[in-house]
Backbone bond lengths (Angstrom), bond angles and torsions (degrees), N, CA, C in turn:
res aa  C-N    CA-C-N  psi(-1)  N-CA   C-N-CA  omega(-1)  CA-C   N-CA-C  phi
1 X - - - 1.457 - - 1.523 111.24 -
2 X 1.331 117.59 -41.38 1.455 121.25 179.93 1.522 110.89 -62.96
3 X 1.307 116.74 -36.31 1.464 120.68 179.79 1.520 110.32 -63.52
4 X 1.325 117.30 -40.87 1.465 121.02 178.90 1.526 111.63 -64.97
5 X 1.324 116.37 -42.52 1.466 120.18 178.75 1.521 110.44 -65.39
6 X 1.303 116.96 -42.40 1.458 120.83 179.30 1.527 110.05 -62.87
7 X 1.310 117.35 -44.61 1.465 122.01 178.66 1.526 110.25 -63.02
8 X 1.322 116.10 -41.76 1.467 120.33 179.13 1.525 111.06 -61.60
9 X 1.328 117.06 -46.64 1.461 119.96 -178.40 1.526 112.28 -68.34
10 X 1.311 117.55 -34.64 1.466 120.24 175.83 1.523 109.49 -65.28
11 X 1.319 116.94 -44.55 1.468 121.22 178.00 1.526 110.68 -62.53
12 X 1.316 117.25 -42.72 1.460 121.72 179.20 1.523 110.78 -62.32
13 X 1.319 117.18 -45.56 1.456 121.52 179.01 1.529 111.06 -62.12
14 X 1.310 116.76 -43.75 1.466 120.16 178.63 1.523 111.17 -63.02
15 X 1.321 116.95 -40.60 1.465 121.11 178.63 1.524 111.38 -62.27
16 X 1.310 116.28 -43.25 1.471 120.99 179.22 1.518 110.19 -64.19
17 X 1.329 116.90 -44.11 1.465 119.99 179.85 1.525 111.98 -62.82
18 X 1.316 117.24 -41.07 1.464 120.48 178.66 1.524 110.14 -65.86
19 X 1.321 117.40 -43.32 1.464 121.02 -179.51 1.518 111.55 -64.05
20 X 1.299 117.82 -36.72 1.459 121.52 -178.09 1.526 112.81 -80.56
21 X 1.311 117.17 -17.45 1.459 119.17 -174.93 1.521 113.35 -92.16
22 X 1.322 118.60 -2.94 1.459 119.52 179.86 1.513 109.57 -68.11
23 X 1.316 115.70 134.14 1.457 121.31 -179.47 1.514 110.28 -95.75
24 X 1.298 115.83 143.62 1.452 121.30 176.56 1.523 108.79 -87.15
25 X 1.330 115.56 132.36 1.461 119.33 177.67 1.523 110.85 -96.17
26 X 1.311 116.25 -0.44 1.464 120.49 179.51 1.520 110.07 -71.52
27 X 1.310 114.25 153.47 1.463 119.06 175.12 1.526 108.69 -69.90
28 X 1.322 117.58 149.67 1.467 119.14 179.05 1.530 111.04 -65.63
29 X 1.309 115.73 153.69 1.457 121.22 177.98 1.518 108.44 -69.60
30 X 1.316 116.26 136.82 1.458 120.80 -175.28 1.522 109.36 -132.18
31 X 1.313 116.62 134.99 1.462 121.14 174.14 1.523 108.63 -76.32
32 X 1.340 115.20 138.42 1.463 119.55 177.36 1.519 109.17 -130.50
33 X 1.317 115.26 159.27 1.465 120.06 179.66 1.527 109.47 -82.16
34 X 1.305 115.68 170.04 1.462 121.19 177.06 1.523 109.99 -60.77
35 X 1.323 116.77 -41.67 1.469 120.17 179.64 1.524 111.86 -63.68
36 X 1.332 117.00 -41.72 1.464 120.27 177.04 1.524 110.98 -63.44
37 X 1.331 116.47 -39.02 1.462 121.43 178.35 1.528 110.62 -63.21
38 X 1.317 117.04 -45.71 1.462 120.76 178.67 1.528 111.08 -61.75
39 X 1.327 116.71 -38.22 1.464 121.03 178.57 1.532 110.39 -64.90
40 X 1.333 116.85 -43.82 1.458 120.46 178.16 1.528 111.33 -63.36
41 X 1.325 116.51 -39.36 1.466 119.84 177.80 1.517 111.75 -63.63
42 X 1.325 116.82 -39.03 1.467 119.89 -178.92 1.528 111.64 -69.34
43 X 1.328 117.71 -22.37 1.463 121.52 -179.92 1.519 112.88 -83.77
44 X 1.314 117.74 -18.01 1.460 121.91 -177.46 1.516 108.85 -117.97
45 X 1.334 116.68 119.24 1.463 120.00 -175.68 1.526 112.77 -75.32
46 X 1.330 118.68 -20.57 1.460 121.44 179.83 1.533 110.65 -134.83
47 X 1.326 117.18 66.78 1.473 118.26 -179.32 1.523 110.80 -72.76
48 X 1.314 115.91 152.26 1.459 121.72 174.07 1.524 106.41 -107.79
49 X 1.319 115.09 115.37 1.463 120.90 179.04 1.515 107.29 -111.95
50 X 1.312 115.91 116.46 1.454 122.16 -176.94 1.515 109.07 -105.53
51 X 1.313 116.39 117.59 1.457 123.22 179.45 1.529 107.25 -100.00
52 X 1.326 117.69 116.09 1.459 121.41 -174.64 1.524 113.11 -103.92
53 X 1.315 116.05 21.21 1.467 119.98 177.98 1.523 110.07 -83.75
54 X 1.320 115.61 177.20 1.467 120.45 177.70 1.522 109.63 -73.09
55 X 1.333 118.11 160.40 1.461 120.63 177.19 1.530 112.90 -57.75
56 X 1.326 117.12 -34.61 1.468 120.48 179.02 1.527 110.89 -65.39
57 X 1.337 116.38 -43.10 1.467 120.59 178.50 1.528 110.43 -65.93
58 X 1.318 116.03 -40.67 1.464 121.91 179.10 1.529 110.39 -60.80
59 X 1.335 115.90 -41.48 1.468 121.11 -178.69 1.525 111.60 -65.70
60 X 1.330 117.08 -27.34 1.465 120.55 179.18 1.526 112.35 -70.49
61 X 1.313 116.56 -19.03 1.457 121.18 178.49 1.514 111.15 154.18
62 X 1.329 115.21 138.73 1.455 120.25 -179.57 1.529 110.01 -155.75
63 X 1.306 116.18 167.52 1.466 122.01 177.11 1.520 108.25 -73.56
64 X 1.330 117.08 133.29 1.465 120.89 178.80 1.521 110.57 -54.36
65 X 1.317 116.14 131.81 1.458 121.52 178.08 1.521 114.37 85.76
66 X 1.338 117.68 -2.12 1.467 120.33 -179.88 1.529 110.00 -68.84
67 X 1.318 115.39 141.22 1.465 121.51 178.00 1.520 108.31 -93.09
68 X 1.325 116.44 130.43 1.462 120.99 -179.61 1.519 110.00 -90.96
69 X 1.317 116.57 126.26 1.457 124.01 172.14 1.516 106.29 -136.97
70 X 1.307 116.15 105.35 1.459 121.88 -175.32 1.533 110.55 -67.71
71 X 1.322 116.18 115.98 1.465 122.57 179.48 1.521 112.01 -58.00
72 X 1.305 118.08 -31.64 1.465 121.75 -174.09 1.522 113.55 -85.06
73 X 1.331 119.19 -4.80 1.461 120.50 177.43 1.525 109.99 -71.82
74 X 1.299 116.10 148.39 1.459 120.31 179.88 1.525 112.10 -62.94
75 X 1.333 117.46 -31.72 1.458 119.98 -176.84 1.521 113.33 -84.65
76 X 1.335 118.41 1.10 1.471 121.24 -177.96 1.523 111.32 -56.52
77 X 1.312 117.35 -42.23 1.468 120.83 -177.93 1.521 111.99 -62.80
78 X 1.324 117.09 -25.99 1.463 121.08 -178.16 1.513 113.34 -84.40
79 X 1.329 117.79 -12.13 1.459 121.06 -176.18 1.500 112.42 -84.51
């Protein structure tokens, strides 16, 4: 029984280490000004703008064409 537990914990530790060691190839997130944002929008004819606020916040004002996906919904992680 001890051998099985030891093997299980070694496997679990290895799995965690592998999962944590994956490197992201994405560019880092960068803050941009309103003018830079407008310039980027003008360069892309079909931008995807994802608004992750609540429906109430979205209703108060949003960018035309923005898609609403509520961050606080349980299914957000699945989207």
